[in-house]
C-alpha positions as CSV (number, residue, x, y, z in Angstrom):
1,M,57.0,26.4,32.5
2,F,55.0,29.6,32.9
3,S,54.1,30.4,29.3
4,S,50.5,29.6,29.8
5,F,50.2,32.4,32.3
6,T,52.0,35.1,30.3
7,S,50.3,34.4,27.0
8,V,47.0,35.9,28.1
9,S,48.2,39.5,28.3
10,R,46.3,40.9,25.4
11,H,43.1,39.1,26.5
12,V,43.4,40.5,30.0
13,L,44.1,44.0,28.6
14,F,41.1,43.8,26.4
15,G,38.9,42.5,29.2
16,V,39.9,45.2,31.7
17,L,39.3,48.0,29.2
18,N,35.9,46.6,28.3
19,H,34.5,45.0,31.5
20,K,33.8,47.4,34.3
21,N,33.2,44.8,37.1
22,H,36.9,44.2,37.5
23,S,37.5,47.7,38.6
24,R,35.6,47.0,41.7
25,C,38.3,44.6,42.8
26,F,40.9,47.4,42.2
27,S,43.1,47.3,39.1
28,V,43.3,43.9,37.6
29,L,45.5,45.1,34.9
30,H,48.1,46.4,37.4
31,Q,47.9,43.1,39.3
32,H,48.3,41.1,36.1
33,F,51.5,42.8,35.1
34,K,52.9,42.5,38.6
35,E,52.2,38.7,38.3
36,R,53.9,38.6,35.0
37,R,57.1,40.2,36.3
38,Q,57.1,38.0,39.4
39,L,56.5,34.8,37.3
40,R,59.6,35.6,35.2
41,R,61.6,36.0,38.3
42,S,60.3,32.9,40.0
43,N,60.8,30.7,36.9
44,T,64.6,30.8,37.6
45,Q,64.2,30.3,41.3
46,T,61.9,27.3,40.8
47,K,64.5,25.6,38.7
48,V,67.1,26.3,41.4
49,N,64.8,24.8,44.0
50,F,64.7,21.5,42.1
51,S,68.5,21.4,41.6
52,H,69.7,22.0,45.1
53,A,70.6,19.1,47.3
54,V,68.3,20.4,50.0
55,K,65.0,21.1,48.2
56,V,62.4,23.5,49.7
57,S,58.7,22.8,49.6
58,H,58.0,24.7,46.4
59,M,56.4,22.8,43.5
60,H,54.7,23.6,40.2
61,N,52.6,21.0,38.4
62,P,52.3,22.2,34.7
63,G,49.8,19.5,33.8
64,D,49.7,17.4,30.6
65,F,47.0,19.4,28.8
66,P,46.6,23.1,28.4
67,L,44.0,25.2,30.2
68,L,40.7,25.8,28.5
69,D,40.1,29.4,27.3
70,K,36.3,29.1,27.6
71,T,33.5,30.7,29.6
72,I,30.9,28.7,31.3
73,G,28.4,29.8,28.7
74,Q,30.6,28.5,25.9
75,L,31.2,25.3,27.8
76,L,27.4,24.7,27.9
77,S,27.0,25.4,24.2
78,D,29.7,22.9,23.4
79,A,28.1,20.3,25.7
80,A,24.7,20.6,24.1
81,A,26.3,20.3,20.6
82,T,28.3,17.2,21.6
83,W,25.7,15.3,23.6
84,P,22.3,16.9,22.5
85,E,20.0,14.0,23.5
86,R,21.9,12.7,26.6
87,T,20.3,13.3,30.0
88,C,22.3,16.1,31.8
89,V,20.4,16.7,35.0
90,V,17.7,14.8,37.0
91,S,15.8,16.3,39.9
92,I,14.3,13.4,41.9
93,P,12.0,15.6,44.1
94,Q,10.6,17.5,41.1
95,N,10.4,14.5,38.8
96,I,12.1,16.3,36.0
97,R,14.8,15.1,33.6
98,L,16.5,17.4,31.1
99,T,18.8,16.6,28.2
100,F,21.7,18.9,27.4
101,T,19.6,20.5,24.6
102,Q,16.6,21.0,26.8
103,L,18.8,22.5,29.5
104,L,20.4,25.0,27.1
105,K,17.0,26.0,25.8
106,R,15.6,26.8,29.3
107,V,18.9,28.5,30.3
108,D,18.8,30.9,27.4
109,S,15.0,31.5,27.8
110,L,15.7,32.6,31.4
111,A,18.8,34.6,30.4
112,A,16.7,36.5,27.9
113,G,14.0,37.2,30.4
114,L,16.5,38.5,32.9
115,K,18.0,40.7,30.3
116,K,14.5,42.1,29.5
117,L,14.1,43.0,33.2
118,G,17.2,45.2,32.8
119,L,20.0,43.0,34.1
120,K,23.2,43.6,32.3
121,K,26.8,42.3,32.3
122,G,28.5,42.6,35.6
123,D,25.2,43.0,37.6
124,R,24.9,40.7,40.7
125,L,22.1,38.2,40.7
126,G,21.3,36.6,44.0
127,L,20.6,32.8,44.1
128,W,19.1,31.7,47.4
129,G,17.8,28.2,47.7
130,P,18.4,24.5,48.1
131,N,19.3,21.9,45.3
132,D,16.3,22.6,43.0
133,L,16.5,22.4,39.2
134,E,15.9,26.2,39.2
135,W,19.2,26.7,40.9
136,F,20.9,24.7,38.2
137,I,19.2,26.7,35.4
138,T,19.6,30.1,37.0
139,F,23.4,29.8,37.6
140,L,24.0,28.9,33.9
141,S,21.6,31.6,32.7
142,A,23.6,34.2,34.7
143,A,26.8,32.9,33.2
144,R,25.5,33.1,29.7
145,L,24.4,36.7,30.3
146,G,27.7,37.8,32.0
147,L,26.1,38.3,35.4
148,I,27.8,37.6,38.7
149,V,25.9,35.0,40.7
150,V,25.8,35.6,44.5
151,G,25.2,32.2,46.0
152,I,23.5,32.5,49.4
153,N,23.3,29.7,52.0
154,P,19.7,28.5,52.1
155,A,19.8,28.2,55.9
156,Y,20.7,31.9,56.4
157,Q,18.4,34.0,58.6
158,Q,17.2,37.5,58.0
159,H,20.3,39.5,59.1
160,E,22.6,37.1,57.3
161,L,20.5,37.4,54.1
162,E,20.6,41.2,54.3
163,Y,24.3,41.2,54.8
164,C,24.9,39.2,51.7
165,L,22.5,41.3,49.6
166,Q,24.1,44.6,50.8
167,K,27.7,43.4,50.5
168,A,27.4,42.3,46.9
169,G,24.9,45.0,45.8
170,V,22.5,42.4,44.5
171,K,20.1,43.8,41.8
172,A,17.8,40.8,41.5
173,I,17.4,37.5,43.3
174,V,15.9,34.1,42.5
175,A,14.5,31.9,45.4
176,P,11.8,29.3,46.1
177,D,8.7,30.2,48.0
178,T,9.6,28.0,51.0
179,F,12.4,25.7,52.3
180,K,12.1,23.9,55.6
181,T,10.7,26.5,58.0
182,Q,11.8,29.6,55.9
183,N,9.2,31.8,54.1
184,Y,11.6,33.2,51.5
185,P,9.3,35.8,49.9
186,K,8.4,37.3,53.2
187,M,12.1,37.5,54.2
188,L,13.1,39.0,50.9
189,L,10.4,41.6,50.8
190,A,11.6,42.7,54.3
191,A,15.2,42.7,53.1
192,K,14.3,44.9,50.1
193,E,13.5,47.7,52.5
194,E,17.1,47.5,53.7
195,C,18.8,46.9,50.4
196,P,18.4,49.8,48.0
197,T,20.1,48.0,45.1
198,L,17.5,45.1,45.1
199,E,14.9,45.7,42.4
200,D,13.4,42.3,41.5
201,I,12.5,39.3,43.6
202,I,11.9,36.2,41.4
203,I,10.1,33.3,43.1
204,Y,9.8,29.8,41.7
205,S,6.3,28.8,42.7
206,P,3.1,28.0,40.9
207,D,1.4,30.8,42.9
208,Y,1.9,34.6,42.6
209,V,3.3,36.4,45.6
210,T,2.5,40.1,45.8
211,G,5.6,42.3,45.3
212,T,7.5,39.5,43.5
213,R,7.8,38.0,40.0
214,R,7.2,34.4,39.1
215,F,10.2,32.4,37.8
216,A,8.0,30.9,35.0
217,D,6.9,34.3,33.9
218,V,10.5,35.6,33.6
219,E,11.4,32.4,31.7
220,N,8.7,33.1,29.2
221,L,9.1,36.9,29.1
222,A,11.4,37.2,26.0
223,T,10.6,36.6,22.3
224,K,12.2,33.8,20.3
225,A,14.5,36.4,18.6
226,E,15.6,37.7,22.0
227,V,16.2,34.2,23.3
228,D,18.2,33.3,20.1
229,A,20.3,36.5,20.6
230,I,21.8,35.1,23.8
231,A,23.8,32.5,21.9
232,A,25.1,35.2,19.6
233,E,26.4,37.3,22.5
234,Q,28.7,34.8,24.2
235,D,31.9,36.4,22.9
236,K,31.0,39.5,24.9
237,V,31.8,37.6,28.1
238,S,35.5,37.2,29.0
239,I,37.1,34.1,30.6
240,H,38.7,36.6,33.1
241,D,35.3,38.1,34.2
242,G,34.1,37.3,37.6
243,C,31.0,35.1,37.5
244,S,30.4,33.8,41.0
245,I,30.5,35.4,44.5
246,Q,30.8,32.7,47.1
247,F,30.7,33.6,50.8
248,T,33.2,32.0,53.2
249,S,31.9,30.2,56.2
250,G,32.4,33.2,58.5
251,S,33.3,31.0,61.5
252,T,35.5,33.7,62.9
253,G,33.6,36.8,61.9
254,R,31.6,38.2,59.0
255,S,31.7,36.1,55.9
256,K,33.9,37.4,53.1
257,A,32.6,37.6,49.5
258,T,35.0,35.6,47.3
259,L,34.9,36.5,43.6
260,I,35.7,33.6,41.2
261,S,36.3,33.8,37.5
262,H,34.9,31.8,34.5
263,R,38.4,30.6,33.8
264,G,38.8,29.3,37.4
265,L,35.5,27.4,37.5
266,V,35.8,26.0,34.0
267,N,39.3,24.6,34.4
268,N,38.9,23.5,38.0
269,S,36.0,21.3,37.1
270,K,37.8,20.0,34.0
271,E,40.9,19.0,36.0
272,A,38.7,17.5,38.7
273,A,36.9,15.3,36.2
274,R,40.1,14.1,34.6
275,R,41.9,13.3,37.9
276,A,38.8,11.4,39.2
277,N,38.4,9.7,35.8
278,I,34.7,10.6,35.6
279,T,33.4,9.9,32.1
280,I,30.3,9.8,30.0
281,E,29.4,6.4,31.5
282,N,29.0,7.9,35.0
283,K,25.9,9.1,36.8
284,I,26.6,11.3,39.8
285,C,24.3,11.3,42.9
286,L,24.7,14.9,44.2
287,N,24.1,15.4,47.9
288,M,26.4,18.4,48.3
289,P,24.7,21.9,48.0
290,L,25.0,23.6,44.7
291,F,25.7,27.0,46.3
292,H,29.0,25.5,47.6
293,A,32.2,25.2,45.5
294,F,32.3,21.4,45.9
295,G,28.8,20.9,44.4
296,M,29.2,23.6,41.8
297,V,32.6,22.2,40.5
298,M,32.2,18.5,41.0
299,A,28.6,18.2,39.6
300,Q,27.0,21.2,37.8
301,L,30.1,22.1,35.8
302,L,31.8,18.7,35.7
303,V,29.0,17.2,33.6
304,L,29.5,19.8,30.9
305,H,33.0,18.5,30.3
306,T,32.1,14.8,30.5
307,G,28.6,14.3,29.1
308,S,27.7,12.4,32.3
309,S,24.5,12.9,34.3
310,V,24.0,14.6,37.7
311,V,21.1,13.4,39.9
312,L,19.8,15.9,42.5
313,E,18.7,13.4,45.2
314,G,16.9,15.9,47.4
315,R,16.7,19.6,48.3
316,S,19.2,18.9,51.0
317,F,21.3,16.0,52.3
318,N,19.5,13.0,53.7
319,P,21.6,9.9,54.0
320,Q,18.7,7.5,53.6
321,K,17.5,9.4,50.5
322,T,21.0,9.4,49.0
323,L,21.3,5.6,49.3
324,Q,17.8,5.1,47.9
325,V,18.6,7.3,44.9
326,I,21.9,5.5,44.3
327,A,20.0,2.2,44.2
328,Q,17.1,3.6,42.1
329,E,19.1,5.5,39.5
330,K,22.1,3.1,39.5
331,C,24.5,6.0,40.3
332,T,28.2,5.2,40.0
333,V,29.6,8.2,41.9
334,T,28.7,10.2,45.0
335,Y,30.3,12.8,47.3
336,G,30.3,14.0,50.8
337,T,32.1,15.7,53.7
338,P,33.5,13.3,56.3
339,T,30.5,13.8,58.5
340,M,28.1,13.0,55.6
341,W,30.0,9.8,54.9
342,V,29.7,8.8,58.6
343,H,25.9,9.2,58.3
344,L,25.9,7.3,55.0
345,I,27.7,4.4,56.6
346,E,25.3,4.4,59.6
347,A,22.3,4.4,57.3
348,Q,23.6,1.6,55.1
349,Q,24.3,-0.6,58.1
350,R,20.6,-0.2,59.0
351,L,19.0,-0.3,55.6
352,Q,21.3,-2.6,53.5
353,L,20.1,-1.1,50.2
354,P,21.4,-2.4,46.9
355,T,24.1,0.2,46.1
356,G,26.3,-2.1,44.1
357,S,26.4,0.4,41.2
358,L,28.7,2.7,43.2
359,Q,32.2,2.7,41.8
360,A,33.7,5.8,43.3
361,G,33.3,8.5,46.0
362,I,35.0,11.7,46.9
363,T,35.3,13.3,50.3
364,G,36.2,16.9,51.0
365,G,35.4,20.0,53.0
366,A,37.3,18.8,56.0
367,P,40.1,16.3,56.6
368,A,39.1,12.6,56.8
369,S,40.8,9.9,58.9
370,S,42.3,6.7,57.5
371,E,39.8,4.8,59.6
372,L,36.9,6.5,57.8
373,F,38.3,5.5,54.4
374,K,38.4,1.9,55.6
375,R,34.8,2.0,56.9
376,I,33.5,3.5,53.6
377,R,35.1,0.7,51.6
378,G,33.9,-1.9,54.0
379,V,30.3,-0.9,54.4
380,L,29.5,0.7,51.0
381,D,31.6,-1.9,49.1
382,F,33.6,0.1,46.6
383,N,37.3,0.7,46.4
384,D,37.8,4.1,44.8
385,I,37.2,6.6,47.7
386,M,39.2,9.7,47.0
387,S,40.1,13.0,48.7
388,I,40.0,16.6,47.5
389,Y,41.3,19.7,49.3
390,G,40.8,23.3,48.5
391,L,39.3,26.6,49.6
392,T,36.5,28.8,48.3
393,E,39.4,31.2,47.6
394,T,41.1,28.7,45.3
395,T,37.8,28.1,43.3
396,A,37.7,24.6,44.8
397,I,40.3,22.0,44.4
398,V,44.1,22.3,44.6
399,F,45.0,18.8,45.9
400,Q,43.2,15.7,44.8
401,S,43.7,11.9,44.9
402,I,44.6,10.2,41.7
403,R,42.1,7.5,41.0
404,G,43.6,4.0,41.3
405,E,46.5,5.2,43.5
406,D,47.8,3.1,46.3
407,K,45.4,3.1,49.3
408,S,48.0,4.2,51.7
409,L,48.4,7.5,49.8
410,T,44.6,8.1,49.8
411,E,44.3,7.4,53.5
412,S,47.3,9.4,54.6
413,T,47.2,12.5,52.4
414,V,44.8,15.0,50.9
415,G,46.0,14.0,47.4
416,H,48.5,15.2,44.8
417,L,49.0,18.8,43.7
418,A,46.5,19.7,41.0
419,N,47.5,20.4,37.4
420,H,48.4,24.0,36.5
421,T,48.9,24.8,40.2
422,E,51.9,25.9,42.2
423,A,52.3,25.2,45.9
424,M,54.7,26.4,48.6
425,I,55.0,25.6,52.3
426,V,56.4,28.5,54.3
427,D,57.4,29.4,57.8
428,Q,56.0,32.3,59.8
429,N,58.3,34.7,57.9
430,G,57.0,33.5,54.5
431,V,60.3,31.6,53.8
432,P,59.9,28.1,52.2
433,V,60.7,25.2,54.5
434,P,62.3,21.9,53.3
435,F,60.1,19.1,51.9
436,G,58.6,17.1,54.7
437,E,58.5,19.9,57.2
438,T,55.4,21.7,58.5
439,G,54.4,25.2,57.5
440,E,51.6,27.3,56.0
441,L,50.3,26.3,52.5
442,W,50.5,29.0,49.8
443,I,48.9,28.5,46.4
444,R,49.4,30.2,43.1
445,G,47.7,29.6,39.7
446,Y,44.6,30.1,37.5
447,C,42.4,28.9,40.4
448,N,43.0,31.7,42.8
449,M,40.2,34.1,43.4
450,L,40.1,37.5,41.8
451,C,39.6,39.3,45.2
452,Y,37.3,39.6,48.1
453,W,34.4,41.8,46.8
454,K,34.7,45.3,48.1
455,D,37.3,44.3,50.7
456,E,40.7,45.5,49.7
457,E,42.1,45.1,53.2
458,N,41.4,41.4,53.4
459,T,42.3,40.8,49.8
460,R,45.8,42.3,50.5
461,K,46.1,40.1,53.6
462,T,45.3,36.9,51.6
463,L,46.9,37.6,48.2
464,T,50.5,38.6,48.0
465,E,51.8,41.1,45.4
466,D,53.4,38.2,43.5
467,G,50.2,36.2,43.3
468,W,50.4,33.7,46.2
469,L,47.2,33.0,48.1
470,K,47.8,32.3,51.9
471,T,45.5,29.4,52.9
472,G,45.9,29.6,56.7
473,D,46.3,25.8,56.8
474,Q,49.3,23.9,58.2
475,F,50.6,21.5,55.6
476,V,53.4,19.1,54.9
477,L,54.4,18.7,51.2
478,Q,56.5,15.7,50.0
479,E,58.7,15.6,46.9
480,N,56.3,13.2,45.2
481,G,53.6,16.0,45.1
482,Y,51.4,14.5,47.8
483,A,50.5,16.6,50.9
484,T,49.2,16.1,54.4
485,I,47.1,18.7,56.3
486,V,48.2,19.1,59.9
487,G,45.4,21.5,60.8
488,R,44.2,25.1,60.7
489,F,46.1,27.7,62.6
490,K,42.9,28.9,64.3
491,D,42.2,25.4,65.6
492,M,45.6,24.8,67.2
493,L,45.8,24.3,70.9
494,I,48.7,25.4,73.1
495,R,49.0,23.4,76.3
496,G,51.8,24.5,78.5
497,G,53.9,25.6,75.5
498,E,53.1,22.4,73.5
499,N,51.5,23.0,70.1
500,I,48.7,20.5,69.6
501,F,46.7,20.1,66.3
502,P,43.3,18.5,67.0
503,K,43.3,16.4,63.8
504,E,46.0,14.2,65.1
505,I,44.1,13.3,68.2
506,E,40.8,13.0,66.3
507,D,42.3,10.5,63.9
508,F,43.6,8.4,66.8
509,L,40.3,8.5,68.7
510,M,38.5,7.3,65.5
511,T,40.5,4.0,65.7
512,H,38.5,3.0,68.8
513,P,35.8,0.5,67.7
514,K,33.1,2.3,69.6
515,V,33.8,5.8,68.2
516,M,31.8,7.0,65.2
517,Q,33.2,10.6,65.2
518,A,35.6,12.6,67.4
519,Q,36.0,16.4,67.6
520,V,38.8,18.0,69.7
521,I,38.6,21.5,71.0
522,G,40.6,23.6,73.5
523,A,39.3,24.2,77.0
524,Y,40.6,27.0,79.2
525,D,43.0,26.1,82.0
526,E,44.5,28.4,84.5
527,A,47.7,26.5,84.8
528,Y,48.4,25.2,81.3
529,G,46.5,27.9,79.2
530,E,44.5,25.2,77.4
531,E,43.5,21.6,78.0
532,V,42.3,19.0,75.5
533,C,38.5,18.4,75.3
534,A,37.2,15.4,73.2
535,C,33.6,15.5,72.0
536,I,32.7,11.9,71.1
537,Q,29.8,10.6,69.0
538,L,29.4,6.9,69.6
539,R,28.2,4.2,67.3
540,D,24.6,3.1,67.7
541,G,23.9,0.8,70.6
542,V,27.2,1.2,72.5
543,T,28.2,2.9,75.7
544,M,31.5,4.3,76.9
545,T,32.9,6.0,80.0
546,K,35.5,8.8,80.1
547,N,38.0,6.4,81.8
548,E,37.5,3.8,79.1
549,L,38.5,6.4,76.4
550,T,41.5,7.9,78.3
551,D,42.8,4.4,79.2
552,Y,42.7,3.6,75.5
553,C,45.0,6.6,74.9
554,K,47.7,5.8,77.5
555,N,51.0,4.8,76.0
556,K,49.7,5.3,72.5
557,I,49.7,9.1,72.3
558,A,51.8,11.7,74.3
559,H,50.4,12.4,77.8
560,F,49.7,16.0,77.0
561,K,47.5,15.0,74.1
562,I,45.3,12.7,76.2
563,P,41.9,14.5,76.7
564,R,41.4,16.1,80.1
565,Y,37.7,16.6,79.3
566,V,35.5,14.0,77.6
567,T,31.9,14.6,76.6
568,F,29.6,12.4,74.6
569,V,27.2,14.0,72.1
570,N,24.5,12.9,69.8
571,E,25.1,15.5,67.1
572,Y,27.5,18.3,66.3
573,P,26.6,21.9,65.2
574,K,27.2,22.0,61.4
575,T,27.0,24.2,58.5
576,T,24.7,23.4,55.6
577,T,27.7,21.8,53.8
578,G,28.2,19.4,56.7
579,K,31.3,21.1,58.2
580,I,31.4,20.9,62.0
581,Q,31.4,24.3,63.6
582,K,33.9,23.9,66.5
583,F,33.4,27.5,67.7
584,L,29.7,26.8,68.3
585,L,30.5,23.5,69.9
586,K,32.9,25.2,72.3
587,E,30.4,27.9,73.1
588,Q,27.7,25.2,73.9
589,L,30.1,23.3,76.2
590,E,31.2,26.5,78.0
591,K,27.5,27.6,78.5
592,T,26.5,24.2,80.0
593,G,29.6,24.1,82.2
594,V,31.1,21.0,80.7
595,I,34.4,22.9,80.2
596,P,35.6,26.1,81.9
597,E,34.9,29.5,80.3
598,R,37.8,31.8,79.8
599,P,37.6,34.7,82.4
600,K,36.5,38.0,81.0
601,L,39.2,40.6,81.0
């Protein structure tokens, strides 16, 4: 069962002895052999789990096909050789289309230019910007050169930018000249004063900016021989090398820098494509940001496995633009967080655009209600809407719907356990609970992060010695391999001793015909500790009172789950990826006096 893990020993040993960047995450070699010992022990235990009459929530899905032992750079070479003249990427705002061959040529030209600037294997290259073609090219160039890409949220402000640059020790950074209200060169030049490792600022713009380099100049810096040499050096990059640092959302403190490997990204994208049955015939409308694991895995890397095309509909998500591009380009697949899907539904109800080419969609980033699935099918008129679940720390996807499965499974679960992945649901003592009972989800497999960059303390808190990654999510796992998310521990409310997970109430409130979205947070209460507060976004053109909502709840959900506070909002505070930031929502409501503020100690 576990032979695919243990057969890589010699490759890991070679990689650790020859690739210095792993030492920054403490001893990978030591960790690897710990994992081997544990896997031998757990092999027997797993078999016991399946043989006992009372089975605990511990499951391993070995998959039907072996994992790929390729780097991202090798994957790109193979794609260009297999589909040389097929269109790989389309940037609608920039009016550019590249075949796989054209993409590889530009990727290697930039990689050779970066190498000529002095960047070498293991160096960190910052990538700060929206969904431009330059993002697509730069990420792949860095992978070909063996660099570690540090993806930075394009909405970050000065102090957040500087934190990311300092945390990862970024040596060079690629960015546009502007995005929305941000003047990137000005911010980066100021950040350079605070970040001693930062040597080169590379701006993609037709104009020169004093103190920076032009992207086009770096792309044309190397000779043909130097560009050709990039292809010949791909065996110097190991599948076990880190290639991407992705920052967590940081909703409860400073963002953590998650280091992901080539092996994790290559295989997660391959398995995602297979599970969703995305083939060469598909064209993907990408509205998720490329700096996020969802967009990176389900678009940029996925097309390298399938020969399909990805269409960048805009620099950032705009529901009207998404629908227009789907209609214009005859896209067959698109993505979104639940909030993004809500906006797509609302826009399509207004615009009634010809989106009949759509065959499939995937939602992720946050749990979706069964009511939302039904609305997507009804308004956007396609059947295959699927779920994915995962964390930045698990590369991306660890549970995913199986295309064509029964609708009841799609609407009530986050999907089936991914291939080559092991899952366990444990109680507060780390002991597995029986199937069907609630506990914390732990994950083990190729997809787990290498570490939090330069953060041994949080790495130890998240990764156990025997290779399990603690997700912090409350889950229920069934024997059929499907799972349901109950909620995150940090979101749980405790009212008078009753544990309440907001998702359950949110899903119920979404069944009201006037409710577009519902978010539930905890409000301080002197007697009960916390009370339920519902923040409601109504559908266009309707009105509602608090009493109307609470009356709808009576005799349908437990009395202690009925919202004590109800407020109606036009918009929620969100991250760039569309995740609703409940902590900011709560702060806003406390500041405006809608809900009581917890007394200062």
